N, C-alpha and C positions, 0 to 999 in steps of 0.2 A: 213406722211399722207397716208392713204389708199384710195382705189378707192371710197368706200362708203362715207368717209369723204369729198373727193373732190366733189362728186356729191351733197352732202348736202351744201357744201360751195358755189357751183355754183348756186344752186337754191336760197339760201339766198341772194347772190349777185344780182341776177336778180329781186327777189322780192323787195329788197331795191331800186334798180335802178328805178323800175316801181311804187314804192310806193304802193305795193300790199300786202295784207294780205294773209296768207295761206288759209283762208276760201274762198277767192275770187278765188284763184288758183284752189281749189278743185271744185268749182262751174263751172268754165270755162272748166275744164278738164273732168268733168263727173265722178269724183270719190268722195268718202265721205271725209269730213274734217278730220276724224280720220285717214284716209289713208295718207293724206298729213302730218299731225302732227306726225304720226308714222315714216314716212320716214325722217322727219327732226330731229327726236329723235336720239341722238348718241348711244343709247343702242340697237337699231335695227341693226342687223348685215348685212343684205342683202337688196339690192334694185334691182328689176327686170328691164330689159330694156323695157319691156312692160309698166311698170309704168312711167318710164322716158319719153317714147314716148307720153303717154297720157298727161303728164304734159307739155311737149313741145308743143303738139297740143293746149293745153289750153292757152299757151303763144304765140301762132302763131309763133313758132320758129322751125326750122328744127333740127334734131339730130346733123347734122354737125355744125350748129351754136352753139348749146349748148356745144358740146365737143371741139370746137375750142377756148379754153380758156387756159390761162397760167397755171392754177391750174392742168390741166391734163398733160401738157407738163413736169411738174416738178415731176410727180409721180416716185417713185423708182421702179426698176425692181422687179417683183413679183417672178420670178424664181431665186433662189440663188444657 
């Protein structure tokens, strides 16, 4: 699993835990629904830290809390 996939998995996990739909996350974060759906789409290659921060703000969650999840601890080394 790559970093992008881990970020998506984490957002999906949080949305499920909070019984929240992507549209609600977009509204709370001040971004368009298409931005959230695009981020959740596996075909999009990159996700910026600025977008992650906005979404975390909408979830009333710090970046530290977002990234302190097992899915990030299990990522493989990027430099080979």
